[in-house]
N, C-alpha and C positions, 0 to 999 in steps of 0.2 A: 600458477597453473597455466600451461600452454593450451590454447584452443585449437582444434583442428576444424577447418572449414567443413561445413556440412554436419558436424557433430553437435548435438545440443549441449549447452552448458548445464550440467545436472546440479550445480551448486547455486544457480540463479533462482531467486524467488519466482514462483509462477502464479498466474491467475487461476481462477477456478477451472478454466478450460485447458490448462496445461501449457499455455504459452508463457514465455518469460515476461515478467511484468514490464521490463524495459522495452519490449517490443510493442506494447500497447500504448497508443497515444494517450498521454496524460498532459493536461495543461500545467503551466508553471505553478499555479495556485488553485487549490481545490477547496470546495465548501463541504460541510458535513453531509449534505444530501448526496454529493458525488462520492464521498468516501464510503457511505453506507453500501452503495452498489459494488464498489471495488472490494471492500472488506467483508461483504455479505453479513452486515450488521444492520439493525434498524437505525434510522437517523437519531432516535433518542439514545440508543446505546453508544453511538459514535460520539454524541455530545457529552455523555457521561464520561466516556474514556478521555475525551479532550479536557474536560473540567478536572479530572483526577490526575492528568499528566501522563496517563498510559500511552496516549497518542500525542506526539508533539504538535502544538498549534498555537495560534494566537486568536484572541477574540477582538474583533473590530466591530464596534457597535453591537448589533445583535447577532452577527455572524461569526462562526468559527472558520478560520482560514488555515490551511496546511500547505506547505510547499511540497512540490513533487519530490525534491531530494530528501526532505524529512520523512515523507511517506515511504519512499523506497528503503531508507535506512531502517525505519520501524519494521517493515516487512522482513528485511534481511536478518534482523536480530530477534524476531519473534518466531520461534519454531512452529507454533500452531498455525501460523499464517503461510508458511512455506509448504508447498506440495511436492513430495519427493518424486513419485512417478504416477501419473494418473492412470 
């Protein structure tokens, strides 16, 4: 799909405020507590989704870590996390 400057990409996943997720600063690696704010889930819910494999991540010691690219891919393939038009 060709993008026109000044026109929003309506296929891009958006945050709860309607901005494309790619335009929000995200560190390369996120922890469960950071994901809870982004995904609007409780930290316990995020950890449960990580344990079950619904959210891709790795456990390192007592922390769950998720890469930015894995998070963006998860949001893109999960219809309930994409916001069409706020």
